[in-house]
C-alpha positions as CSV (number, residue, x, y, z in Angstrom):
1,M,122.1,106.4,52.1
2,E,125.4,106.3,50.5
3,M,126.5,108.8,48.0
4,R,128.4,107.0,44.1
5,A,131.2,107.5,44.2
6,I,132.7,109.2,40.6
7,D,136.6,107.8,38.9
8,P,137.5,110.5,36.6
9,R,139.7,107.6,35.5
10,A,137.2,105.7,34.5
11,I,134.3,107.4,33.0
12,S,134.3,107.9,29.8
13,L,134.7,111.6,28.5
14,E,132.0,110.9,25.8
15,E,129.5,108.6,28.2
16,L,129.9,112.3,30.6
17,V,129.1,114.7,27.7
18,E,126.4,112.8,26.9
19,R,124.9,113.4,30.4
20,G,126.4,116.6,31.0
21,A,124.3,117.1,27.4
22,E,121.1,116.0,28.5
23,F,120.8,118.1,31.9
24,H,122.3,120.7,30.9
25,G,119.9,120.7,27.2
26,H,121.9,120.7,24.3
27,L,126.7,120.8,23.5
28,G,128.3,123.5,24.0
29,P,132.1,124.3,24.4
30,F,131.1,126.2,28.2
31,L,129.4,123.1,28.8
32,V,132.6,120.4,28.6
33,C,134.9,123.0,29.3
34,G,132.6,122.5,32.9
35,L,132.8,118.3,33.1
36,R,136.5,118.8,32.7
37,M,137.6,120.8,34.8
38,G,135.2,118.5,37.9
39,L,136.6,115.8,36.0
40,L,140.3,117.5,36.8
41,A,139.7,118.5,40.6
42,L,138.0,115.0,41.5
43,R,142.0,113.8,39.8
44,E,143.8,116.2,41.5
45,L,141.8,116.4,44.8
46,G,141.7,112.7,45.2
47,S,137.9,113.3,45.1
48,S,134.9,111.1,44.3
49,G,132.7,113.9,44.6
50,H,129.2,114.7,45.7
51,S,129.1,115.0,49.2
52,D,133.5,115.2,50.2
53,L,133.9,118.4,47.8
54,R,132.5,121.9,47.7
55,A,132.7,124.1,43.9
56,T,132.7,128.1,44.3
57,V,132.1,128.5,40.0
58,E,133.1,132.8,39.7
59,T,131.2,132.9,36.1
60,G,128.4,134.2,37.5
61,T,124.7,133.2,35.6
62,I,124.9,134.4,32.8
63,P,125.1,132.1,29.7
64,P,127.3,131.0,27.7
65,L,129.6,130.8,30.5
66,S,128.2,130.1,33.6
67,C,127.2,127.2,31.1
68,L,130.2,126.1,32.8
69,I,128.3,125.9,36.0
70,D,126.7,123.2,35.0
71,G,128.9,121.3,33.5
72,I,130.7,120.9,37.2
73,Q,127.6,119.6,38.8
74,V,127.2,116.9,36.2
75,A,131.7,116.0,36.8
76,T,132.0,116.2,40.4
77,G,128.6,115.8,41.8
78,C,128.4,118.9,43.5
79,T,124.5,120.6,43.5
80,L,122.9,123.7,44.6
81,G,120.2,121.5,47.2
82,K,123.1,120.0,48.9
83,G,123.9,123.2,48.8
84,N,127.5,122.8,47.9
85,I,128.3,124.1,44.4
86,Q,128.4,128.1,44.9
87,A,128.3,130.6,41.3
88,T,129.4,134.3,42.3
89,A,129.1,137.4,39.7
90,H,133.3,138.1,38.6
91,G,132.3,137.3,35.1
92,R,135.7,134.2,34.9
93,P,135.8,130.6,33.6
94,R,137.7,129.9,36.7
95,A,136.2,127.8,39.6
96,V,137.7,126.6,43.6
97,F,137.6,123.5,44.5
98,I,138.0,122.4,47.7
99,K,138.3,118.6,49.5
100,A,135.9,118.9,52.2
101,R,137.6,115.8,53.8
102,G,140.6,114.5,55.8
103,L,143.6,117.8,54.3
104,K,141.8,120.3,53.1
105,C,142.8,121.3,49.4
106,H,142.7,123.8,47.6
107,L,142.6,123.5,43.4
108,K,142.0,126.7,41.2
109,V,141.2,126.3,37.6
110,E,140.3,128.3,35.6
111,L,140.5,128.2,31.4
112,Q,143.2,129.3,29.2
113,P,142.0,133.4,28.4
114,E,142.3,133.3,25.1
115,L,140.0,130.6,24.8
116,A,136.8,131.8,26.7
117,E,136.4,134.8,24.3
118,R,136.6,132.4,21.0
119,F,135.1,130.2,22.7
120,R,131.9,132.9,22.2
121,S,131.3,132.1,19.0
122,G,130.4,129.7,16.7
123,D,129.4,126.5,15.7
124,A,128.3,126.0,19.6
125,E,128.6,121.5,19.0
126,A,131.8,122.4,17.1
127,L,133.7,123.7,19.3
128,A,131.8,121.8,22.1
129,R,133.5,118.6,20.7
130,E,137.3,120.6,19.3
131,V,137.3,121.1,24.1
132,M,136.3,117.4,24.2
133,G,139.8,116.6,22.1
134,M,142.0,119.1,23.7
135,T,144.9,118.9,26.5
136,E,143.8,119.7,29.9
137,E,147.5,122.2,29.1
138,A,146.1,123.5,26.3
139,L,142.5,123.8,27.7
140,F,143.2,125.3,31.9
141,R,145.9,126.2,34.4
142,W,145.6,125.0,37.6
143,E,146.5,125.8,41.3
144,L,146.6,122.9,43.7
145,R,147.3,124.3,47.3
């Protein structure tokens, strides 16, 4: 069975957010940040997701920060079941993506430090909608190697 490709330029952010909230159980800013991180990784690495990408998410497994993990899973197709995503307990809103096929490339994406604290409290849904409208540059810093 062939894996479905994910085209980060063709998918609607609104549709992806809807899928993410359904998967995750609610809408929140860290979920949307994870979705946006995943889309950034697909684009920057020229990946179609699923089996040609691996992700290490440095959030740990304590919400709300760990909600990034679910967003990344939905956006990239990396899943615990396939073994191509893992969480490390560093407590940082950062993920490292590796393109597994072709030229090996690494992309490190981190939420801007001042945003992580801001997103921990307040109206989660309103903050999630705010994240949807922010530019990638306002949300993240990233390094491709």
